[in-house]
A tleap script that builds the chain and sets N, CA, C and O, in Angstrom:
source leaprc.protein.ff14SB
mol = sequence {
  NMET PRO GLU GLY ARG VAL GLY THR LYS GLY
  GLU LEU PHE PRO PRO LYS ASN LEU ARG GLU
  GLN ALA GLY LEU LYS PRO TYR SER LYS VAL
  ASN TYR ARG VAL GLU GLY GLY ARG LEU ILE
  VAL GLU SER ILE PRO ARG LEU HIE GLU LEU
  MET LYS GLN PRO SER ASP VAL GLU ILE SER
  ILE SER GLU PHE LYS HIE SER ARG ARG GLU
  LEU SER ARG ARG ALA GLU CALA
}
set mol.1.N position { 46.476 -60.897 -86.336 }
set mol.1.CA position { 46.066 -60.130 -85.188 }
set mol.1.C position { 45.649 -58.704 -85.637 }
set mol.1.O position { 46.401 -58.041 -86.351 }
set mol.2.N position { 44.517 -58.260 -85.241 }
set mol.2.CA position { 44.053 -56.926 -85.634 }
set mol.2.C position { 44.937 -55.834 -85.111 }
set mol.2.O position { 45.445 -55.947 -83.996 }
set mol.3.N position { 45.142 -54.804 -85.848 }
set mol.3.CA position { 45.974 -53.639 -85.457 }
set mol.3.C position { 45.125 -52.390 -85.257 }
set mol.3.O position { 44.118 -52.217 -85.944 }
set mol.4.N position { 45.498 -51.544 -84.360 }
set mol.4.CA position { 44.886 -50.282 -84.166 }
set mol.4.C position { 45.987 -49.249 -84.236 }
set mol.4.O position { 47.065 -49.533 -84.759 }
set mol.5.N position { 45.744 -48.068 -83.727 }
set mol.5.CA position { 46.752 -47.049 -83.819 }
set mol.5.C position { 46.735 -46.207 -82.533 }
set mol.5.O position { 45.756 -46.259 -81.789 }
set mol.6.N position { 47.756 -45.463 -82.267 }
set mol.6.CA position { 47.881 -44.552 -81.157 }
set mol.6.C position { 47.918 -43.132 -81.827 }
set mol.6.O position { 48.764 -42.896 -82.689 }
set mol.7.N position { 47.030 -42.215 -81.447 }
set mol.7.CA position { 46.961 -40.899 -81.908 }
set mol.7.C position { 48.072 -40.009 -81.436 }
set mol.7.O position { 48.849 -40.376 -80.555 }
set mol.8.N position { 48.149 -38.819 -82.032 }
set mol.8.CA position { 49.195 -37.846 -81.648 }
set mol.8.C position { 49.185 -37.472 -80.160 }
set mol.8.O position { 50.227 -37.123 -79.605 }
set mol.9.N position { 48.059 -37.541 -79.536 }
set mol.9.CA position { 47.949 -37.289 -78.118 }
set mol.9.C position { 47.898 -38.478 -77.244 }
set mol.9.O position { 47.531 -38.370 -76.074 }
set mol.10.N position { 48.273 -39.678 -77.793 }
set mol.10.CA position { 48.280 -40.894 -77.018 }
set mol.10.C position { 46.997 -41.616 -76.956 }
set mol.10.O position { 46.896 -42.595 -76.216 }
set mol.11.N position { 45.948 -41.185 -77.723 }
set mol.11.CA position { 44.657 -41.833 -77.748 }
set mol.11.C position { 44.782 -43.171 -78.385 }
set mol.11.O position { 45.574 -43.332 -79.313 }
set mol.12.N position { 44.017 -44.169 -77.920 }
set mol.12.CA position { 44.050 -45.534 -78.501 }
set mol.12.C position { 42.850 -45.675 -79.387 }
set mol.12.O position { 41.739 -45.299 -79.015 }
set mol.13.N position { 43.079 -46.236 -80.603 }
set mol.13.CA position { 42.034 -46.438 -81.568 }
set mol.13.C position { 42.009 -47.879 -81.992 }
set mol.13.O position { 42.563 -48.230 -83.034 }
set mol.14.N position { 41.347 -48.761 -81.169 }
set mol.14.CA position { 41.228 -50.166 -81.550 }
set mol.14.C position { 40.199 -50.302 -82.692 }
set mol.14.O position { 39.262 -49.512 -82.805 }
set mol.15.N position { 40.412 -51.336 -83.536 }
set mol.15.CA position { 39.468 -51.546 -84.645 }
set mol.15.C position { 38.000 -51.660 -84.210 }
set mol.15.O position { 37.704 -52.047 -83.080 }
set mol.16.N position { 37.109 -51.321 -85.112 }
set mol.16.CA position { 35.687 -51.322 -84.772 }
set mol.16.C position { 35.180 -52.702 -84.366 }
set mol.16.O position { 34.369 -52.818 -83.447 }
set mol.17.N position { 35.649 -53.743 -85.039 }
set mol.17.CA position { 35.150 -55.120 -84.702 }
set mol.17.C position { 35.579 -55.470 -83.329 }
set mol.17.O position { 34.821 -56.173 -82.661 }
set mol.18.N position { 36.702 -55.067 -82.826 }
set mol.18.CA position { 37.139 -55.337 -81.453 }
set mol.18.C position { 36.314 -54.546 -80.479 }
set mol.18.O position { 35.900 -55.066 -79.443 }
set mol.19.N position { 36.069 -53.296 -80.796 }
set mol.19.CA position { 35.181 -52.493 -79.902 }
set mol.19.C position { 33.816 -53.101 -79.769 }
set mol.19.O position { 33.267 -53.174 -78.670 }
set mol.20.N position { 33.250 -53.548 -80.897 }
set mol.20.CA position { 31.955 -54.189 -80.885 }
set mol.20.C position { 31.969 -55.457 -80.087 }
set mol.20.O position { 31.044 -55.706 -79.315 }
set mol.21.N position { 33.026 -56.299 -80.252 }
set mol.21.CA position { 33.122 -57.557 -79.505 }
set mol.21.C position { 33.207 -57.269 -77.999 }
set mol.21.O position { 32.661 -58.033 -77.202 }
set mol.22.N position { 33.859 -56.219 -77.608 }
set mol.22.CA position { 34.018 -55.861 -76.213 }
set mol.22.C position { 32.824 -55.085 -75.607 }
set mol.22.O position { 32.784 -54.757 -74.421 }
set mol.23.N position { 31.855 -54.818 -76.508 }
set mol.23.CA position { 30.681 -54.083 -76.097 }
set mol.23.C position { 30.913 -52.611 -75.833 }
set mol.23.O position { 30.146 -51.988 -75.098 }
set mol.24.N position { 31.956 -52.040 -76.418 }
set mol.24.CA position { 32.260 -50.658 -76.205 }
set mol.24.C position { 31.495 -49.786 -77.189 }
set mol.24.O position { 31.535 -49.993 -78.402 }
set mol.25.N position { 30.824 -48.842 -76.650 }
set mol.25.CA position { 30.036 -47.876 -77.436 }
set mol.25.C position { 30.580 -46.483 -77.173 }
set mol.25.O position { 31.338 -46.329 -76.216 }
set mol.26.N position { 30.251 -45.455 -77.947 }
set mol.26.CA position { 30.715 -44.135 -77.740 }
set mol.26.C position { 30.354 -43.731 -76.284 }
set mol.26.O position { 29.244 -43.990 -75.820 }
set mol.27.N position { 31.318 -43.091 -75.575 }
set mol.27.CA position { 31.205 -42.601 -74.234 }
set mol.27.C position { 31.167 -43.726 -73.215 }
set mol.27.O position { 30.852 -43.462 -72.055 }
set mol.28.N position { 31.469 -44.971 -73.581 }
set mol.28.CA position { 31.526 -46.046 -72.623 }
set mol.28.C position { 32.679 -45.733 -71.651 }
set mol.28.O position { 33.684 -45.137 -72.039 }
set mol.29.N position { 32.518 -46.142 -70.388 }
set mol.29.CA position { 33.669 -46.049 -69.431 }
set mol.29.C position { 34.355 -47.333 -69.405 }
set mol.29.O position { 33.721 -48.375 -69.572 }
set mol.30.N position { 35.649 -47.322 -69.201 }
set mol.30.CA position { 36.429 -48.519 -69.170 }
set mol.30.C position { 37.430 -48.462 -68.012 }
set mol.30.O position { 37.786 -47.383 -67.539 }
set mol.31.N position { 37.892 -49.679 -67.549 }
set mol.31.CA position { 38.968 -49.818 -66.617 }
set mol.31.C position { 40.195 -50.245 -67.432 }
set mol.31.O position { 40.075 -50.984 -68.410 }
set mol.32.N position { 41.369 -49.772 -67.017 }
set mol.32.CA position { 42.575 -50.187 -67.627 }
set mol.32.C position { 43.504 -50.838 -66.553 }
set mol.32.O position { 43.529 -50.389 -65.407 }
set mol.33.N position { 44.237 -51.861 -66.926 }
set mol.33.CA position { 45.269 -52.377 -66.086 }
set mol.33.C position { 46.326 -53.006 -67.005 }
set mol.33.O position { 46.053 -53.349 -68.155 }
set mol.34.N position { 47.533 -53.143 -66.459 }
set mol.34.CA position { 48.619 -53.778 -67.200 }
set mol.34.C position { 48.981 -55.096 -66.500 }
set mol.34.O position { 49.196 -55.138 -65.288 }
set mol.35.N position { 49.040 -56.129 -67.268 }
set mol.35.CA position { 49.397 -57.475 -66.704 }
set mol.35.C position { 50.411 -58.048 -67.645 }
set mol.35.O position { 50.139 -58.219 -68.833 }
set mol.36.N position { 51.598 -58.351 -67.122 }
set mol.36.CA position { 52.651 -58.972 -67.947 }
set mol.36.C position { 52.991 -58.150 -69.191 }
set mol.36.O position { 53.261 -58.709 -70.254 }
set mol.37.N position { 52.978 -56.842 -69.058 }
set mol.37.CA position { 53.264 -55.997 -70.210 }
set mol.37.C position { 52.171 -55.808 -71.231 }
set mol.37.O position { 52.354 -55.193 -72.282 }
set mol.38.N position { 51.012 -56.366 -70.879 }
set mol.38.CA position { 49.832 -56.174 -71.828 }
set mol.38.C position { 48.882 -55.219 -71.179 }
set mol.38.O position { 48.691 -55.231 -69.963 }
set mol.39.N position { 48.277 -54.377 -72.014 }
set mol.39.CA position { 47.219 -53.520 -71.616 }
set mol.39.C position { 45.838 -54.195 -71.668 }
set mol.39.O position { 45.387 -54.644 -72.722 }
set mol.40.N position { 45.212 -54.248 -70.552 }
set mol.40.CA position { 43.867 -54.923 -70.493 }
set mol.40.C position { 42.759 -53.742 -70.399 }
set mol.40.O position { 42.852 -52.850 -69.555 }
set mol.41.N position { 41.838 -53.806 -71.220 }
set mol.41.CA position { 40.762 -52.780 -71.220 }
set mol.41.C position { 39.455 -53.540 -70.923 }
set mol.41.O position { 39.086 -54.475 -71.635 }
set mol.42.N position { 38.789 -53.124 -69.885 }
set mol.42.CA position { 37.428 -53.814 -69.513 }
set mol.42.C position { 36.385 -52.765 -69.432 }
set mol.42.O position { 36.550 -51.732 -68.783 }
set mol.43.N position { 35.305 -53.042 -70.102 }
set mol.43.CA position { 34.180 -52.194 -70.067 }
set mol.43.C position { 33.538 -52.167 -68.666 }
set mol.43.O position { 33.427 -53.202 -68.009 }
set mol.44.N position { 33.117 -50.969 -68.220 }
set mol.44.CA position { 32.353 -50.812 -66.930 }
set mol.44.C position { 30.927 -50.766 -67.273 }
set mol.44.O position { 30.477 -49.846 -67.956 }
set mol.45.N position { 30.172 -51.760 -66.811 }
set mol.45.CA position { 28.708 -51.784 -67.201 }
set mol.45.C position { 27.970 -50.574 -66.595 }
set mol.45.O position { 28.313 -50.063 -65.529 }
set mol.46.N position { 26.987 -50.172 -67.304 }
set mol.46.CA position { 26.114 -49.048 -66.806 }
set mol.46.C position { 25.070 -49.611 -65.865 }
set mol.46.O position { 24.724 -50.791 -65.924 }
set mol.47.N position { 24.566 -48.729 -64.978 }
set mol.47.CA position { 23.664 -49.199 -63.976 }
set mol.47.C position { 22.452 -49.917 -64.552 }
set mol.47.O position { 22.049 -50.942 -64.002 }
set mol.48.N position { 21.843 -49.420 -65.648 }
set mol.48.CA position { 20.696 -50.045 -66.162 }
set mol.48.C position { 21.034 -51.429 -66.753 }
set mol.48.O position { 20.148 -52.282 -66.806 }
set mol.49.N position { 22.239 -51.678 -67.185 }
set mol.49.CA position { 22.692 -52.989 -67.613 }
set mol.49.C position { 22.794 -53.951 -66.465 }
set mol.49.O position { 22.412 -55.117 -66.574 }
set mol.50.N position { 23.328 -53.441 -65.326 }
set mol.50.CA position { 23.424 -54.239 -64.104 }
set mol.50.C position { 22.075 -54.595 -63.566 }
set mol.50.O position { 21.875 -55.703 -63.070 }
set mol.51.N position { 21.139 -53.675 -63.654 }
set mol.51.CA position { 19.807 -53.951 -63.072 }
set mol.51.C position { 19.033 -55.061 -63.833 }
set mol.51.O position { 18.081 -55.638 -63.308 }
set mol.52.N position { 19.474 -55.344 -65.101 }
set mol.52.CA position { 18.834 -56.358 -65.920 }
set mol.52.C position { 19.290 -57.764 -65.507 }
set mol.52.O position { 18.606 -58.754 -65.768 }
set mol.53.N position { 20.477 -57.830 -64.849 }
set mol.53.CA position { 21.035 -59.078 -64.475 }
set mol.53.C position { 20.361 -59.653 -63.205 }
set mol.53.O position { 19.930 -58.913 -62.321 }
set mol.54.N position { 20.289 -60.998 -63.152 }
set mol.54.CA position { 19.647 -61.582 -61.975 }
set mol.54.C position { 20.443 -61.269 -60.722 }
set mol.54.O position { 21.668 -61.150 -60.744 }
set mol.55.N position { 19.724 -61.145 -59.660 }
set mol.55.CA position { 20.341 -60.722 -58.379 }
set mol.55.C position { 21.145 -61.939 -57.794 }
set mol.55.O position { 20.744 -63.100 -57.883 }
set mol.56.N position { 22.268 -61.580 -57.212 }
set mol.56.CA position { 23.081 -62.606 -56.526 }
set mol.56.C position { 22.604 -62.845 -55.134 }
set mol.56.O position { 22.858 -63.893 -54.540 }
set mol.57.N position { 21.881 -61.830 -54.594 }
set mol.57.CA position { 21.460 -61.972 -53.184 }
set mol.57.C position { 19.987 -61.637 -53.119 }
set mol.57.O position { 19.509 -60.737 -53.809 }
set mol.58.N position { 19.272 -62.369 -52.283 }
set mol.58.CA position { 17.830 -62.106 -51.998 }
set mol.58.C position { 17.739 -61.605 -50.610 }
set mol.58.O position { 18.301 -62.221 -49.704 }
set mol.59.N position { 17.073 -60.536 -50.389 }
set mol.59.CA position { 16.858 -59.969 -49.041 }
set mol.59.C position { 15.471 -59.368 -48.939 }
set mol.59.O position { 15.013 -58.708 -49.872 }
set mol.60.N position { 14.817 -59.577 -47.857 }
set mol.60.CA position { 13.462 -59.029 -47.650 }
set mol.60.C position { 13.589 -57.524 -47.197 }
set mol.60.O position { 14.636 -57.073 -46.732 }
set mol.61.N position { 12.518 -56.834 -47.356 }
set mol.61.CA position { 12.483 -55.408 -46.959 }
set mol.61.C position { 12.784 -55.323 -45.446 }
set mol.61.O position { 13.546 -54.458 -45.015 }
set mol.62.N position { 12.200 -56.196 -44.669 }
set mol.62.CA position { 12.490 -56.102 -43.196 }
set mol.62.C position { 13.935 -56.407 -42.883 }
set mol.62.O position { 14.500 -55.777 -41.989 }
set mol.63.N position { 14.567 -57.352 -43.579 }
set mol.63.CA position { 15.991 -57.607 -43.380 }
set mol.63.C position { 16.866 -56.394 -43.815 }
set mol.63.O position { 17.872 -56.064 -43.186 }
set mol.64.N position { 16.430 -55.762 -44.912 }
set mol.64.CA position { 17.160 -54.571 -45.391 }
set mol.64.C position { 17.100 -53.479 -44.367 }
set mol.64.O position { 18.117 -52.870 -44.037 }
set mol.65.N position { 15.860 -53.213 -43.836 }
set mol.65.CA position { 15.663 -52.163 -42.857 }
set mol.65.C position { 16.517 -52.429 -41.598 }
set mol.65.O position { 17.169 -51.521 -41.082 }
set mol.66.N position { 16.504 -53.683 -41.115 }
set mol.66.CA position { 17.248 -54.033 -39.991 }
set mol.66.C position { 18.743 -53.821 -40.187 }
set mol.66.O position { 19.428 -53.289 -39.314 }
set mol.67.N position { 19.227 -54.234 -41.321 }
set mol.67.CA position { 20.686 -54.052 -41.607 }
set mol.67.C position { 21.060 -52.550 -41.733 }
set mol.67.O position { 22.145 -52.116 -41.346 }
set mol.68.N position { 20.134 -51.818 -42.277 }
set mol.68.CA position { 20.361 -50.343 -42.431 }
set mol.68.C position { 20.392 -49.662 -41.040 }
set mol.68.O position { 21.237 -48.809 -40.768 }
set mol.69.N position { 19.437 -50.073 -40.168 }
set mol.69.CA position { 19.426 -49.498 -38.802 }
set mol.69.C position { 20.739 -49.902 -38.056 }
set mol.69.O position { 21.289 -49.097 -37.304 }
set mol.70.N position { 21.214 -51.099 -38.260 }
set mol.70.CA position { 22.409 -51.572 -37.589 }
set mol.70.C position { 23.654 -50.832 -38.093 }
set mol.70.O position { 24.547 -50.482 -37.321 }
set mol.71.N position { 23.684 -50.606 -39.412 }
set mol.71.CA position { 24.801 -49.836 -39.978 }
set mol.71.C position { 24.794 -48.403 -39.500 }
set mol.71.O position { 25.858 -47.853 -39.217 }
set mol.72.N position { 23.628 -47.774 -39.400 }
set mol.72.CA position { 23.496 -46.395 -38.917 }
set mol.72.C position { 23.949 -46.365 -37.501 }
set mol.72.O position { 24.698 -45.463 -37.125 }
set mol.73.N position { 23.536 -47.300 -36.692 }
set mol.73.CA position { 23.894 -47.384 -35.225 }
set mol.73.C position { 25.439 -47.453 -35.113 }
set mol.73.O position { 26.026 -46.720 -34.316 }
set mol.74.N position { 26.095 -48.319 -35.901 }
set mol.74.CA position { 27.529 -48.393 -35.840 }
set mol.74.C position { 28.249 -47.112 -36.348 }
set mol.74.O position { 29.298 -46.742 -35.819 }
set mol.75.N position { 27.694 -46.461 -37.346 }
set mol.75.CA position { 28.314 -45.257 -37.859 }
set mol.75.C position { 28.238 -44.146 -36.843 }
set mol.75.O position { 29.141 -43.311 -36.783 }
set mol.76.N position { 27.157 -44.106 -36.016 }
set mol.76.CA position { 27.021 -43.064 -35.005 }
set mol.76.C position { 27.790 -43.281 -33.771 }
set mol.76.O position { 27.978 -42.345 -32.994 }
set mol.77.N position { 28.268 -44.518 -33.534 }
set mol.77.CA position { 29.002 -44.856 -32.329 }
set mol.77.C position { 30.433 -44.347 -32.364 }
set mol.77.O position { 31.186 -44.555 -31.412 }
savepdb mol mol.pdb
quit
């Protein structure tokens, strides 16, 4: 099992090969959570990475405008 280290200020230093496998680059943002005593680190994708993925939902411009008008109407009520 690969080992990393914890710095003097509590920083975590996972090995390079694990960072690469997880897609972590300098200045990447990550989410942390603890499950069953284990620290889970998940990369937060950048907007341009998300934009490259296929869309889960298809909506026309007219449907979008209608939904936006409806949300605005509800917010103003």
